[in-house]
VOGU-3710 file (C-alpha; in Angstrom, 3 decimals, decimal comma):
1> mksilhaamk> -22,906/-47,353/-18,243  -19,751/-49,483/-17,876  -17,583/-46,571/-19,006  -19,294/-44,297/-16,519  -18,755/-46,822/-13,720  -15,114/-47,135/-14,717  -14,698/-43,336/-14,589  -16,338/-43,211/-11,180  -14,080/-45,959/-9,837  -10,997/-44,200/-11,198
11> amqtaplhag> -12,071/-40,936/-9,590  -12,519/-42,748/-6,283  -9,038/-44,260/-6,517  -7,478/-40,868/-7,106  -9,526/-39,064/-4,453  -7,388/-36,920/-2,094  -5,622/-38,855/0,660  -7,108/-36,557/3,266  -10,569/-37,862/2,374  -10,043/-40,656/4,908
21> dltrslllrt> -10,610/-44,451/4,935  -14,245/-44,148/5,975  -15,098/-41,981/2,971  -13,322/-44,388/0,617  -15,285/-47,312/2,059  -18,565/-45,512/1,527  -17,602/-44,706/-2,040  -16,792/-48,372/-2,759  -20,140/-49,521/-1,421  -21,996/-46,900/-3,425
31> ianlksltav> -20,206/-47,785/-6,659  -20,836/-51,466/-6,085  -24,555/-50,792/-5,919  -24,824/-48,325/-8,788  -28,134/-48,808/-10,570  -28,559/-45,510/-12,347  -26,816/-42,495/-13,738  -28,209/-40,532/-10,807  -26,163/-42,642/-8,413  -23,024/-42,025/-10,464
41> iavaamislt> -23,619/-38,282/-10,266  -24,061/-38,634/-6,506  -20,660/-40,333/-6,267  -19,015/-37,595/-8,304  -20,565/-34,988/-6,036  -19,269/-36,809/-2,938  -15,746/-36,897/-4,385  -15,901/-33,214/-5,296  -17,060/-32,245/-1,821  -14,430/-34,424/-0,161
51> gcvdqsegea> -11,678/-32,677/-2,097  -12,948/-29,227/-1,145  -13,673/-29,611/2,547  -10,091/-30,074/3,625  -8,667/-26,817/2,254  -5,401/-25,745/3,841  -5,253/-22,679/6,046  -2,905/-21,015/3,568  -5,446/-21,400/0,760  -8,206/-20,039/3,009
61> demsatpsds> -6,115/-17,027/3,954  -5,327/-16,380/0,303  -9,014/-16,461/-0,559  -9,793/-13,984/2,192  -7,395/-11,526/0,562  -8,977/-11,898/-2,873  -10,736/-8,685/-3,942  -14,522/-8,868/-3,834  -16,880/-7,782/-6,584  -16,996/-4,308/-5,041
71> tylleevtgf> -13,207/-4,056/-4,550  -11,413/-4,397/-7,857  -8,551/-3,132/-10,006  -9,885/-0,215/-12,019  -6,836/0,931/-13,989  -3,188/0,027/-14,525  -1,254/3,087/-15,667  2,167/2,527/-17,230  4,930/4,785/-18,544  6,363/5,993/-15,226
81> agpeavrydp> 10,011/5,770/-14,117  10,305/4,359/-10,626  7,085/5,849/-9,189  7,548/5,992/-5,414  4,621/8,084/-4,173  1,162/9,329/-5,148  -0,788/12,264/-3,696  -4,401/13,109/-4,559  -5,364/16,761/-5,021  -9,153/16,987/-4,463
91> dqdiffvanf> -9,418/20,574/-5,715  -7,942/19,737/-9,119  -9,214/16,136/-9,067  -5,813/14,765/-10,048  -3,043/12,578/-8,672  0,556/13,723/-8,441  3,049/10,881/-9,013  6,653/11,212/-7,780  9,209/9,391/-9,967  12,735/8,400/-8,877
101> ngpgseadnn> 13,874/8,009/-12,489  16,951/6,121/-11,320  18,439/5,211/-7,942  16,554/6,740/-5,031  19,713/7,628/-3,135  21,635/9,597/-5,767  21,772/13,365/-6,258  21,346/13,146/-10,045  18,743/15,923/-10,517  16,667/13,889/-12,965
111> gfisrmtadg> 13,610/13,115/-10,844  10,180/14,288/-11,941  6,560/14,559/-10,833  3,684/13,558/-13,116  0,056/14,647/-13,208  -2,570/11,933/-13,637  -6,343/12,290/-13,772  -8,535/10,485/-11,271  -9,380/7,949/-13,996  -5,739/7,188/-14,758
121> vvdslkfieg> -4,901/9,400/-17,726  -1,425/10,976/-17,559  -1,976/14,534/-18,754  1,593/15,687/-17,992  4,336/13,099/-17,517  6,918/15,661/-16,403  4,793/18,353/-14,798  7,768/19,165/-12,538  11,251/18,065/-13,583  14,705/18,288/-12,079
131> grdgvtlhap> 17,092/20,386/-14,189  14,307/22,451/-15,783  13,220/25,997/-14,855  15,756/26,183/-12,029  14,313/23,125/-10,275  16,487/20,710/-8,297  14,758/17,365/-7,911  16,817/14,213/-7,439  14,494/11,402/-6,361  11,097/12,700/-5,185
141> rgmaiagdtl> 9,287/10,599/-2,570  6,420/11,278/-0,188  4,216/14,307/-0,819  1,693/16,439/1,058  -0,523/19,365/0,106  -1,148/22,481/2,192  -2,995/25,369/0,566  -1,529/25,793/-2,914  1,796/24,187/-2,004  2,786/20,663/-2,944
151> wvadhgavrg> 5,471/19,583/-0,471  7,870/16,881/-1,672  10,540/14,921/0,189  13,757/14,572/-1,801  17,395/13,614/-1,405  18,624/15,853/1,440  15,767/18,346/1,195  12,045/19,019/1,243  10,808/21,165/-1,642  7,661/23,207/-2,078
161> fdrnsgelll> 5,993/23,696/-5,469  2,901/25,543/-6,622  0,455/22,681/-7,120  -1,284/24,530/-9,987  1,668/25,744/-12,059  4,516/23,521/-10,858  6,650/26,564/-10,027  9,339/26,063/-7,388  8,466/28,025/-4,249  10,902/26,872/-1,583
171> didftdfepg> 13,765/24,490/-0,829  14,346/23,402/2,771  17,890/22,068/3,086  18,391/19,291/5,665  22,017/18,459/4,839  23,313/19,979/8,111  21,418/17,182/9,885  23,132/14,510/7,784  19,912/12,681/6,923  19,988/8,999/6,097
181> flndvaigpd> 16,953/8,937/3,786  14,266/11,604/3,950  11,143/9,706/2,979  7,649/11,044/3,631  6,128/14,375/4,648  3,050/15,565/6,522  1,753/19,006/7,352  0,705/19,550/10,954  -2,018/21,802/12,349  0,766/24,283/13,088
191> ravyvtdtgr> 1,471/24,440/9,314  4,962/23,087/9,913  6,478/20,394/7,693  7,184/17,018/9,338  9,452/14,559/7,554  10,583/11,006/8,338  14,262/10,079/8,127  14,142/6,346/7,472  17,904/5,934/7,577  18,381/7,579/10,986
201> drvlrasgdq> 15,239/6,581/12,961  14,119/10,202/13,170  11,226/12,553/12,592  12,161/16,170/11,876  10,112/19,362/11,875  10,694/22,437/9,713  8,994/25,784/10,251  10,384/28,898/8,627  14,165/28,802/9,038  13,995/26,493/12,061
211> idiifedsll> 14,575/22,748/11,812  14,258/20,496/14,856  14,523/16,780/15,555  11,182/15,785/17,080  12,016/12,128/17,656  15,207/10,139/17,381  14,374/6,681/18,656  15,152/3,114/17,552  11,521/2,311/18,454  10,574/4,022/15,184
221> nspngitwde> 12,322/1,142/13,401  13,135/2,969/10,150  10,106/5,293/10,029  8,570/5,584/6,593  5,008/6,800/6,006  3,691/9,695/8,073  0,335/11,475/8,120  -1,731/13,876/10,181  -4,889/12,204/11,489  -7,427/14,995/11,785
231> tqgrfivvpf> -10,099/12,625/13,117  -8,037/11,941/16,257  -5,804/15,024/16,399  -2,562/13,055/16,123  0,352/12,191/13,859  0,736/8,580/12,733  3,990/7,052/11,538  4,639/3,525/10,266  7,934/1,573/10,342  9,705/0,174/7,324
241> ggnhglfswt> 11,578/-2,191/9,664  10,234/-5,477/10,995  7,917/-4,017/13,633  4,195/-4,696/13,087  3,116/-1,703/15,159  1,854/1,712/14,095  2,892/4,688/16,224  1,329/8,018/17,030  1,908/11,164/19,031  -0,055/14,311/19,671
251> pgddslstia> 1,363/17,824/19,177  3,316/18,909/22,221  3,832/15,331/23,405  7,357/13,906/23,501  6,411/10,231/23,664  5,337/7,677/21,081  2,342/5,387/21,539  1,661/2,110/19,746  -1,886/2,446/18,451  -2,353/-0,712/16,386
261> qtpgggfdgi> -0,830/-3,956/15,198  -1,223/-5,563/11,798  0,406/-8,427/9,902  2,827/-7,716/7,123  5,741/-5,334/7,468  7,983/-3,058/5,478  5,227/-0,472/5,743  5,272/2,467/3,358  2,337/4,769/2,601  -0,479/5,407/5,065
271> evldsgdllv> -3,806/7,174/4,550  -6,541/8,137/7,018  -10,057/7,391/5,747  -13,110/9,500/6,561  -14,223/6,815/9,015  -10,981/7,139/10,960  -9,808/3,737/9,723  -6,309/3,533/8,251  -5,077/2,158/4,933  -1,446/1,004/4,932
281> asqadsslhl> 0,849/-0,303/2,199  2,818/-3,378/3,259  5,827/-4,425/1,190  6,677/-7,554/3,205  3,562/-9,358/1,944  2,808/-7,184/-1,125  -0,560/-6,026/0,111  -2,752/-3,261/1,461  -3,886/-3,529/5,080  -6,978/-1,984/6,658
291> iqgnegrlli> -6,588/-0,863/10,277  -9,791/-0,642/12,311  -9,385/0,278/15,958  -6,160/-1,268/17,217  -6,071/-4,231/14,838  -5,355/-4,611/11,151  -6,057/-7,176/8,464  -4,927/-7,867/4,938  -7,354/-6,163/2,565  -5,908/-6,764/-0,920
301> glegrpadig> -3,066/-8,981/-2,118  -1,057/-7,218/-4,826  1,348/-8,273/-7,580  4,332/-6,328/-6,336  5,633/-4,233/-3,448  3,449/-1,125/-2,968  5,100/2,186/-2,125  3,453/5,433/-0,933  -0,259/5,235/-1,768  -2,690/8,071/-2,559
311> wdagrsrvav> -6,345/8,166/-1,464  -9,260/9,637/-3,443  -11,869/9,832/-0,679  -14,721/11,028/-2,893  -14,586/7,909/-5,068  -13,141/5,488/-2,488  -10,196/4,805/-4,760  -6,570/4,183/-3,875  -3,653/4,730/-6,251  -0,810/2,272/-5,657
321> pyvsrnlvei> 2,674/2,985/-7,085  5,276/0,273/-7,726  8,869/1,492/-8,018  10,212/-1,655/-9,698  7,224/-2,148/-12,028  7,153/1,449/-13,325  3,392/1,660/-13,016  0,534/2,831/-10,829  -2,631/0,874/-10,150  -5,959/2,468/-9,250
331> wqlql> -8,188/0,279/-7,090  -11,878/0,788/-6,415  -12,617/-0,055/-2,796  -15,816/-0,798/-0,934  -15,075/-0,555/2,777
//
């Protein structure tokens, strides 16, 4: 019993400072009157509770970002080379993964696009490859699918490939517009190709042989991810700069609207969920954010800076690429 009392007294002496003088006084009185092992256990419980109650706000916030039992990392797929973007193809039940394979700003014609099953098996590492079969592909980035065409943003161009065979169908050259960094693509209801120019604060539109600048505005703050939101009949674009806002516009409108705010920053990929909620990759805090209405919150804290994510709606899974880690994670979500 003496050894137990000694241990209890030592625990009291090392109790957290934030426990307060009153708590320490109560502990002393209790120890002084210990008559049984039950009382000792009671003291230990009091100390344990005292140390837990005063959690810092930072620790509480971190806990709130911890994945729940129904939101968890399903697969970690390695072997890529600077994977910058993922696009899910529901008809083939596969993910396309765009790989820089070197610096993202160089015209080195060594980029490639991989095919990965929904469960994370790479069935073709270089399904499409720069320098093979007449393909030019420097550093592929954001992707979109329309019909049987896989559209891919690249250094100075947007390229169209047959999503089934990988055959090159079309190159749209943007060099006359002196782009800073073509980054992500979306297909509008007009079947035109919309692409963000992160380096020039622009959104461009290509249809047939015609290319137009839709927006050129510092408000875009280095626009990165772009998507067509069919649930609301609007385009959504997110900034890679420091702005916490998400912007939208409707076809035919020449003005941008701020539709939501969320913590984080350095936004990259964005996906529209069936519910109309938005899933956004945030590089500033290495996380995924869920946007509901006009407000967002941190959904998952990640171990790296996420790039352009891909959404498998049927399984509620998101594929998260990491350029610097050379891998893609597949997360199971319960929203």
